[in-house]
FITORTI-383871 format. One record per atom (N, C-alpha, C): residue number from 1; residue in one letter; x, y, z. Coordinates in steps of 0.001 Angstrom, whole numbers, padded with zeros to 6 digits. Example, Ala and Ser with C-alpha at 12.3 -4.5 7.8 and 13.67 -1.06 7.14 Angstrom:
<sites>
> num  residuo  px  py  pz
> 1  a  013190  -005690  007800
> 1  a  012300  -004500  007800
> 1  a  013200  -003300  007800
> 2  s  012850  -002250  007080
> 2  s  013670  -001060  007140
> 2  s  012900  000030  007870
</sites>
This chain:
<sites>
> num  residuo  px  py  pz
> 1  m  183136  142425  061895
> 1  m  182631  143183  063115
> 1  m  182005  144582  062678
> 2  d  180548  144641  062877
> 2  d  179696  145720  062513
> 2  d  179865  146674  063816
> 3  k  180404  147719  063944
> 3  k  180484  148541  065018
> 3  k  179139  149470  065235
> 4  n  178172  149291  064479
> 4  n  177218  149892  064487
> 4  n  175873  148973  065270
> 5  i  176537  147730  065459
> 5  i  175466  146920  066329
> 5  i  176205  146551  067618
> 6  i  175311  146567  068736
> 6  i  175538  146304  070112
> 6  i  174838  145311  070573
> 7  f  175344  144234  070833
> 7  f  174479  143134  071591
> 7  f  174496  143154  073024
> 8  i  173195  142967  073555
> 8  i  173299  143117  074991
> 8  i  172834  141770  075589
> 9  t  173827  141116  076539
> 9  t  173648  139752  077201
> 9  t  173909  140103  078615
> 10  g  173392  139187  079371
> 10  g  173537  139053  080819
> 10  g  174270  137892  081304
> 11  i  174443  137965  082596
> 11  i  175311  136632  083406
> 11  i  174405  135768  083693
> 12  g  173023  136137  083477
> 12  g  171724  135274  083527
> 12  g  170652  135542  083046
> 13  t  169581  135091  083646
> 13  t  168271  135484  083392
> 13  t  167896  136520  084363
> 14  d  166864  137383  083945
> 14  d  166401  138275  084896
> 14  d  167456  139210  085541
> 15  v  168403  139763  084725
> 15  v  169274  140429  085494
> 15  v  169095  141992  085142
> 16  g  168089  142375  084248
> 16  g  168134  143915  083778
> 16  g  168439  143938  082505
> 17  k  168481  142819  081569
> 17  k  169055  143225  080204
> 17  k  168259  144038  079338
> 18  t  166715  143986  079570
> 18  t  165845  144846  078907
> 18  t  165959  146309  079404
> 19  v  166077  146406  080412
> 19  v  166211  147830  081256
> 19  v  167574  148581  080459
> 20  v  168489  147776  080484
> 20  v  169810  148409  080017
> 20  v  169808  148463  078660
> 21  s  169084  147713  077933
> 21  s  168872  147740  076253
> 21  s  168163  149033  075896
> 22  a  167038  149410  076892
> 22  a  166270  150592  076550
> 22  a  167239  151750  076938
> 23  i  167899  151745  078053
> 23  i  168634  152912  078240
> 23  i  169800  152987  077099
> 24  v  170385  152123  076535
> 24  v  171477  152155  075677
> 24  v  170821  152650  074287
> 25  a  169820  152098  073910
> 25  a  169129  152446  072576
> 25  a  168642  153875  072664
> 26  q  168203  154124  073786
> 26  q  167619  155614  074078
> 26  q  168857  156445  073893
> 27  s  170032  156261  074654
> 27  s  171065  157106  074488
> 27  s  171873  157190  073262
> 28  l  171680  156166  072492
> 28  l  172238  156152  071167
> 28  l  171382  156569  069941
> 29  h  169833  156867  070239
> 29  h  168866  156966  069437
> 29  h  168930  155892  068349
> 30  a  168942  154730  068807
> 30  a  169290  153414  068229
> 30  a  167951  152788  067755
> 31  q  168089  151676  066922
> 31  q  166992  150704  066620
> 31  q  167025  149607  067587
> 32  y  166034  148989  067934
> 32  y  166185  147665  068946
> 32  y  165394  146723  068376
> 33  w  166125  145387  068594
> 33  w  165723  144176  068129
> 33  w  165741  143177  069082
> 34  k  164900  142346  069534
> 34  k  165021  141278  070288
> 34  k  164639  139882  069252
> 35  p  165377  139088  068656
> 35  p  165142  138178  067979
> 35  p  164061  137033  068516
> 36  v  164189  136883  069773
> 36  v  163549  135542  070258
> 36  v  163094  136061  071572
> 37  q  161708  136046  071785
> 37  q  160844  136249  072962
> 37  q  160337  135019  073432
> 38  a  160486  134533  074551
> 38  a  160121  133339  075085
> 38  a  159054  133413  076447
> 39  g  157997  133395  076049
> 39  g  156984  133594  077226
> 39  g  156602  135435  077473
> 40  d  155637  135461  078366
> 40  d  155308  136946  078687
> 40  d  154945  137668  077368
> 41  l  154023  136907  076484
> 41  l  153661  137682  075013
> 41  l  152632  138736  075454
> 42  d  152084  138859  076843
> 42  d  151192  139987  076851
> 42  d  151994  141131  077365
> 43  n  153316  140995  077642
> 43  n  154104  142254  077788
> 43  n  155285  141997  077785
> 44  t  155660  141762  076466
> 44  t  156993  141367  075818
> 44  t  158172  142507  076222
> 45  d  159443  141923  075832
> 45  d  160602  142997  076043
> 45  d  160387  143981  075102
> 46  t  159936  143693  073840
> 46  t  159722  144705  072674
> 46  t  158495  145673  073199
> 47  d  157364  145339  073794
> 47  d  156648  146087  074398
> 47  d  157147  146914  075240
> 48  k  157917  146494  076340
> 48  k  158599  147512  077104
> 48  k  159212  148651  076514
> 49  i  160001  148151  075545
> 49  i  160987  149259  075122
> 49  i  159981  150475  074417
> 50  r  159062  149970  073835
> 50  r  158145  150801  073138
> 50  r  157365  151697  074234
> 51  k  157151  151300  075501
> 51  k  156541  152246  076338
> 51  k  157714  153049  077146
> 52  w  158908  152489  077162
> 52  w  159956  153371  077849
> 52  w  160827  154273  077089
> 53  c  160708  153957  075769
> 53  c  161750  155021  075135
> 53  c  160676  155848  074078
> 54  d  161464  157093  073787
> 54  d  160588  158127  072906
> 54  d  160891  157552  071470
> 55  e  160431  158628  070570
> 55  e  160257  158548  069175
> 55  e  161768  158495  068452
> 56  n  162913  158780  069357
> 56  n  164184  158486  068810
> 56  n  164536  156950  068544
> 57  v  163865  156252  069226
> 57  v  164023  154609  069022
> 57  v  163053  154157  068390
> 58  t  163467  153172  067384
> 58  t  162710  152592  066523
> 58  t  162771  151060  066972
> 59  v  161663  150485  067142
> 59  v  161399  148893  067744
> 59  v  161263  148051  066482
> 60  l  161862  147137  065997
> 60  l  161764  146166  065228
> 60  l  161133  144953  065734
> 61  p  160332  144186  064733
> 61  p  159473  143126  065257
> 61  p  160346  141813  065593
> 62  e  160150  140965  066503
> 62  e  160731  139855  066740
> 62  e  160650  138744  065584
> 63  k  161783  137925  065390
> 63  k  161684  136928  064771
> 63  k  160960  135677  065297
> 64  y  161136  135606  066738
> 64  y  160119  134443  067223
> 64  y  159537  134976  068473
> 65  l  158293  134740  068363
> 65  l  157525  135016  069805
> 65  l  156967  133371  070218
> 66  l  157555  133186  071156
> 66  l  157218  131863  071873
> 66  l  156401  131771  072972
> 67  n  155554  130834  073286
> 67  n  154588  130784  074414
> 67  n  155000  130521  075649
> 68  t  156148  129601  075896
> 68  t  156456  129435  077250
> 68  t  157688  129769  077495
> 69  p  157768  130407  078812
> 69  p  158703  131078  079507
> 69  p  159846  130033  079961
> 70  m  160420  129556  078739
> 70  m  161628  128358  079090
> 70  m  162793  128853  078150
> 71  s  163632  127956  078217
> 71  s  164938  128008  077478
> 71  s  164340  128026  076214
> 72  p  165057  129049  075230
> 72  p  164513  129240  073807
> 72  p  164390  127753  072921
> 73  h  165369  126698  073330
> 73  h  165223  125475  072534
> 73  h  163948  124835  072935
> 74  a  163756  124761  074266
> 74  a  162517  124010  074691
> 74  a  161333  124671  074411
> 75  a  161227  125960  074534
> 75  a  160012  126737  074181
> 75  a  159514  126563  072309
> 76  a  160715  126809  071626
> 76  a  160709  126489  070448
> 76  a  159882  124972  069969
> 77  e  160502  123923  070590
> 77  e  159973  122793  070317
> 77  e  158554  122601  070790
> 78  i  158040  123120  071831
> 78  i  156703  123196  072175
> 78  i  155788  123786  071083
> 79  d  156235  124825  070649
> 79  d  155541  125529  069384
> 79  d  155678  124828  068073
> 80  g  156779  123883  067903
> 80  g  156814  123120  066866
> 80  g  157594  123912  065820
> 81  k  158402  124915  066436
> 81  k  159404  125577  065651
> 81  k  160997  125212  065931
> 82  e  161864  125450  065005
> 82  e  163036  125366  065165
> 82  e  163916  126621  064823
> 83  i  164715  127075  065876
> 83  i  165553  128299  065544
> 83  i  166863  127855  064851
> 84  i  167308  128493  063998
> 84  i  168517  128295  063176
> 84  i  169568  129482  063081
> 85  l  170384  129389  062736
> 85  l  171390  130435  062830
> 85  l  171187  131777  061942
> 86  t  170626  131360  060564
> 86  t  170112  132436  059815
> 86  t  169112  133295  060413
> 87  d  168295  132936  061477
> 87  d  167350  133638  062122
> 87  d  167973  134666  062651
> 88  f  169149  134840  062867
> 88  f  169887  135861  063441
> 88  f  170693  136909  062601
> 89  d  170524  136599  061119
> 89  d  171038  137552  060343
> 89  d  170043  138890  060615
> 90  e  170946  140238  060839
> 90  e  170453  141392  061196
> 90  e  169605  141924  060286
> 91  p  168213  142353  060812
> 91  p  167363  143133  059692
> 91  p  168052  144330  059299
> 92  d  167334  144883  058306
> 92  d  167918  146348  057862
> 92  d  167547  147096  058727
> 93  f  168575  148111  058799
> 93  f  168470  149265  059912
> 93  f  169340  150457  059527
> 94  n  169115  151522  059991
> 94  n  169711  152889  059749
> 94  n  170393  152966  061217
> 95  g  171733  153788  061197
> 95  g  172101  154252  062488
> 95  g  172826  153046  063026
> 96  k  172228  152957  064323
> 96  k  172860  151990  065283
> 96  k  171600  150860  065514
> 97  l  172093  149732  065982
> 97  l  171049  148722  066386
> 97  l  171454  147987  067582
> 98  v  170503  148070  068576
> 98  v  170596  147354  069702
> 98  v  170019  145876  069930
> 99  i  170710  144887  070077
> 99  i  170132  143569  069874
> 99  i  170200  143133  071199
> 100  e  168890  142697  071824
> 100  e  168730  141837  073267
> 100  e  168814  140251  072896
> 101  g  169726  139577  073616
> 101  g  169730  138307  073827
> 101  g  168561  137907  074907
> 102  a  168453  136749  074726
> 102  a  167630  135786  075554
> 102  a  168427  134999  076636
> 103  g  168238  135301  077865
> 103  g  169095  134461  078861
> 103  g  170649  134833  078793
> 104  g  171387  133749  079129
> 104  g  172876  134310  079071
> 104  g  173612  133425  077983
> 105  l  174791  133513  077896
> 105  l  175578  133141  076651
> 105  l  175364  131960  076137
> 106  l  175473  131006  077188
> 106  l  175442  129369  076803
> 106  l  173835  128961  076747
> 107  v  172819  129751  076703
> 107  v  171631  129227  076420
> 107  v  171287  128720  075311
> 108  p  170773  127513  075270
> 108  p  170585  126636  073740
> 108  p  169491  127357  073162
> 109  m  169790  127611  071725
> 109  m  168790  128098  070687
> 109  m  167742  126812  070256
> 110  n  168451  125788  070193
> 110  n  167583  124690  069519
> 110  n  168217  123296  070039
> 111  k  167547  122295  069608
> 111  k  167880  121097  070037
> 111  k  169261  120417  069817
> 112  n  169767  121066  068961
> 112  n  171150  120855  068321
> 112  n  172275  121438  069277
> 113  g  171878  122452  070131
> 113  g  172995  122837  071065
> 113  g  173200  124246  070607
> 114  l  172907  124733  069649
> 114  l  173221  126276  069173
> 114  l  173069  127205  070228
> 115  t  174182  127787  070695
> 115  t  174016  128837  071625
> 115  t  174175  130278  071286
> 116  l  173588  131129  072100
> 116  l  174036  132732  071917
> 116  l  175619  132731  071519
> 117  a  176508  132251  072352
> 117  a  177821  132114  071996
> 117  a  178461  131882  070928
> 118  d  177608  130668  070494
> 118  d  178032  130289  068847
> 118  d  177594  131376  067891
> 119  i  176424  131875  068099
> 119  i  176000  132868  067112
> 119  i  176926  134170  067193
> 120  l  177452  134736  068440
> 120  l  178298  135860  068403
> 120  l  179668  135681  067893
> 121  q  180045  134309  068065
> 121  q  181293  134018  067494
> 121  q  181321  134017  066172
> 122  i  180404  134130  065410
> 122  i  180215  133972  064111
> 122  i  180143  135532  063558
> 123  k  179016  136107  064475
> 123  k  178697  137133  063873
> 123  k  179661  138447  064571
> 124  r  180247  138384  065390
> 124  r  181132  139219  066086
> 124  r  180714  140534  066520
> 125  w  179224  140504  066835
> 125  w  178793  141781  067270
> 125  w  179368  142164  068672
> 126  p  179754  143408  068599
> 126  p  180385  143954  070080
> 126  p  179414  143661  071168
> 127  v  179750  143260  072500
> 127  v  178956  142873  073402
> 127  v  179046  143777  074663
> 128  i  177831  144083  075022
> 128  i  177694  144765  076685
> 128  i  177251  143435  077451
> 129  l  177902  143361  078484
> 129  l  177700  142339  079678
> 129  l  176804  143101  080683
> 130  v  175745  142594  081077
> 130  v  174806  143254  082247
> 130  v  175193  142372  083277
> 131  s  175448  143020  084611
> 131  s  175798  142031  085737
> 131  s  175171  142778  087148
> 132  p  174184  142073  087562
> 132  p  173633  142917  088753
> 132  p  174393  142162  089871
> 133  h  174418  142926  090949
> 133  h  175214  142402  092332
> 133  h  174167  141458  093062
> 134  y  174823  140226  093291
> 134  y  174414  139228  094186
> 134  y  175351  138235  094723
> 135  l  175187  137500  095471
> 135  l  176057  136521  096002
> 135  l  176370  135529  095088
> 136  g  177571  135493  094437
> 136  g  178034  134680  093190
> 136  g  177914  135439  091882
> 137  s  177731  136750  091921
> 137  s  177599  137183  090718
> 137  s  179280  137649  090139
> 138  i  179907  137600  090904
> 138  i  181399  137773  090547
> 138  i  181859  136730  089476
> 139  n  181582  135348  090199
> 139  n  181990  134247  089301
> 139  n  181233  134225  088152
> 140  h  179772  134702  088306
> 140  h  179020  134548  087019
> 140  h  179491  135376  085882
> 141  t  179803  136541  086387
> 141  t  180455  137754  085538
> 141  t  181770  137223  084788
> 142  l  182536  136541  085591
> 142  l  184062  136383  085128
> 142  l  183859  135167  084259
> 143  l  182852  134299  084427
> 143  l  182854  133123  083604
> 143  l  182214  133597  082458
> 144  s  181392  134300  082219
> 144  s  180879  134819  080828
> 144  s  181810  135703  080196
> 145  i  182597  136455  080905
> 145  i  183617  137245  080085
> 145  i  184830  136165  079543
> 146  e  184931  134973  080503
> 146  e  185975  133902  079951
> 146  e  185387  133308  078599
> 147  v  184106  133210  078340
> 147  v  183474  132699  077358
> 147  v  183777  133666  076343
> 148  l  183389  134738  076527
> 148  l  183532  135862  075212
> 148  l  185097  135988  074861
> 149  k  185930  135882  075677
> 149  k  187366  136152  075460
> 149  k  187846  134821  074591
> 150  r  187411  133631  075149
> 150  r  187923  132505  074473
> 150  r  187571  132119  072861
> 151  r  186167  133040  072834
> 151  r  185557  132594  071514
> 151  r  185937  134166  070477
> 152  e  186835  135022  071272
> 152  e  187246  136170  070687
> 152  e  186069  137158  070082
> 153  i  185279  136922  071042
> 153  i  183885  137860  070820
> 153  i  184266  139409  071453
> 154  p  184097  140289  070566
> 154  p  184527  141898  070955
> 154  p  183736  142255  072242
> 155  i  184219  142772  073357
> 155  i  183362  143046  074398
> 155  i  183692  144489  074489
> 156  l  182468  145437  074625
> 156  l  182629  146703  074725
> 156  l  182630  147130  076398
> 157  g  182113  146128  077238
> 157  g  182365  146477  078513
> 157  g  181037  145782  079404
> 158  i  181284  146402  080446
> 158  i  180228  145976  081654
> 158  i  179382  146949  082159
> 159  i  178218  146716  082135
> 159  i  177109  147475  082839
> 159  i  176625  146830  084200
> 160  f  176922  147466  085461
> 160  f  176370  146885  086574
> 160  f  175094  147331  086794
> 161  v  174275  146430  087543
> 161  v  173026  146993  087772
> 161  v  172996  146876  089653
> 162  g  172361  147878  090015
> 162  g  172154  147820  091484
> 162  g  173171  148782  092152
> 163  d  173060  149042  093674
> 163  d  173874  149963  094402
> 163  d  175218  149521  093989
> 164  e  176247  150806  094096
> 164  e  177503  150534  093937
> 164  e  178085  149627  095063
> 165  n  179010  148679  094379
> 165  n  179722  147618  095089
> 165  n  181211  147615  094828
> 166  p  181658  148697  095299
> 166  p  183297  148692  095052
> 166  p  183960  147581  094908
> 167  s  184025  146703  096052
> 167  s  184841  145642  096172
> 167  s  184519  144553  095058
> 168  s  183264  144400  094546
> 168  s  183026  143557  093457
> 168  s  183347  143951  092256
> 169  e  183164  145252  091957
> 169  e  183273  145950  090683
> 169  e  184739  145876  090332
> 170  s  185455  146156  091380
> 170  s  186951  146396  091403
> 170  s  187762  145172  090817
> 171  i  187245  144024  091518
> 171  i  187907  142827  091274
> 171  i  187591  142461  090136
> 172  i  186441  142425  089531
> 172  i  185934  142162  088238
> 172  i  186773  142797  087127
> 173  a  186634  144185  087330
> 173  a  187558  144950  086394
> 173  a  189067  144576  086194
> 174  k  189661  144113  087475
> 174  k  191116  143813  087299
> 174  k  191300  142404  086984
> 175  v  190378  141343  087400
> 175  v  190554  140029  086699
> 175  v  190332  140043  085199
> 176  a  189215  140772  084911
> 176  a  188653  140535  083721
> 176  a  189396  141521  082466
> 177  g  189809  142640  082959
> 177  g  190362  143486  082296
> 177  g  189545  144174  081126
> 178  v  188323  144317  081344
> 178  v  187409  145046  080503
> 178  v  186795  146062  081173
> 179  k  186279  147185  080223
> 179  k  185804  148358  080645
> 179  k  184616  148562  081586
> 180  i  184597  148946  082583
> 180  i  183151  149508  083211
> 180  i  182480  150425  082494
> 181  l  181541  150478  081905
> 181  l  180526  151416  081144
> 181  l  179590  152139  081827
> 182  g  179227  151773  083037
> 182  g  178339  152633  084091
> 182  g  177779  151524  084825
> 183  r  176536  152236  085691
> 183  r  175871  151425  086481
> 183  r  174437  151838  086401
> 184  v  173603  150781  086610
> 184  v  172041  151291  086587
> 184  v  171582  150969  087938
> 185  p  170997  152041  088675
> 185  p  170370  151780  089850
> 185  p  169178  151040  089955
> 186  l  168720  150548  091026
> 186  l  167470  149852  091203
> 186  l  166606  150951  091334
> 187  t  165138  150700  091122
> 187  t  164254  151572  091094
> 187  t  162974  150907  091577
> 188  d  162062  151532  092083
> 188  d  160671  150887  092560
> 188  d  159917  150794  091165
> 189  e  160107  151551  090143
> 189  e  159275  151706  089006
> 189  e  160210  151822  087790
> 190  v  160118  151032  086740
> 190  v  160755  151277  085510
> 190  v  159745  152119  084790
> 191  n  160095  152998  084148
> 191  n  159165  154182  083369
> 191  n  159749  155006  082403
> 192  k  159449  155601  081431
> 192  k  160019  156478  080492
> 192  k  160909  157678  081269
> 193  d  160422  158069  082245
> 193  d  161273  159079  082890
> 193  d  162800  158528  083506
> 194  f  162658  157379  083951
> 194  f  163797  156616  084767
> 194  f  164639  156475  083387
> 195  i  164212  155972  082258
> 195  i  165117  155377  081158
> 195  i  165692  156617  080674
> 196  q  164615  157909  080300
> 196  q  165253  158920  079879
> 196  q  166620  159451  080717
> 197  n  166330  159571  081949
> 197  n  167408  159946  083007
> 197  n  168626  159198  082913
> 198  q  168309  158052  082748
> 198  q  169713  157025  082902
> 198  q  170492  157073  081489
> 199  a  169680  157449  080531
> 199  a  170166  157472  079094
> 199  a  171123  158835  079016
> 200  q  170594  159857  079631
> 200  q  171584  161065  079752
> 200  q  172772  160923  080649
> 201  e  172811  159772  081575
> 201  e  173988  159569  082351
> 201  e  175095  158668  081605
> 202  l  174382  157669  080617
> 202  l  175071  156606  080167
> 202  l  175834  157240  079111
> 203  k  176962  157087  078933
> 203  k  177764  157554  077688
> 203  k  178646  156301  076994
> 204  i  178189  155729  076388
> 204  i  178691  154231  075959
> 204  i  180057  154612  075038
> 205  f  180111  155752  074349
> 205  f  181329  155813  073510
> 205  f  182197  157108  074040
> 206  d  181719  157512  075108
> 206  d  182745  158597  075564
> 206  d  184128  158017  075824
</sites>
C-alpha cells in the first residue's frame, strides 16, 4: 500500500468524484491522474481539474480517452481498444497522487469483467468514497463499503456531497465504522474559487 496515493471512487456515476478529486488534490498540492475517460472529450475531467486547481496541482495525462459515455468495457470495445490491469500501473509522480476512478467500484473495465474493485484489491491504494445524499444512497454507500472491506482495500473515509443530513450520515458511520472526512456543499457553479475555498476547509490527514 502506497500511502502517497489516494484513490477517489463513488457510490455511482455523476456523484461528484471529479469535484472531490479537485478539492483533495488542491488541499494536498498533489498530482492528479484519471486513467480512463469515457465520453465528454471536449471537456474531460482532466480539463476540469486544470481549470479548477492552481499551479500547486500537476495534472497527468489519461491512459485512455474513449469516445462514448458508457461503461469503460463497452466504450473501449467501440473504439477497438482493450483495457488491462497493467494500464493502471501508477505513473511516475512526486509527493502525493490523487487517482480518480470511472463510475463505481464494480464497473467493468473490459469484456473479461475486470472491475475497479479487482484493480484496487491488487493495488491496495487507500480509498476515499464519495457519497451524495439521495433516496437510496445509504444502501449504495454501505454496499460500496462492504465491497471494499471484503476485499481488504484500505478505506481512508467518506466525503459526503450536499446539504448536511445527520440521520443518513450518522447511520452510515455507525454501520460502516469508517471515518467521515468531510462534506462538500452543492453550488450553482463549480469554479476555481469554490475549489480553493473547499480545499482550505478539507483536512484529509488531520
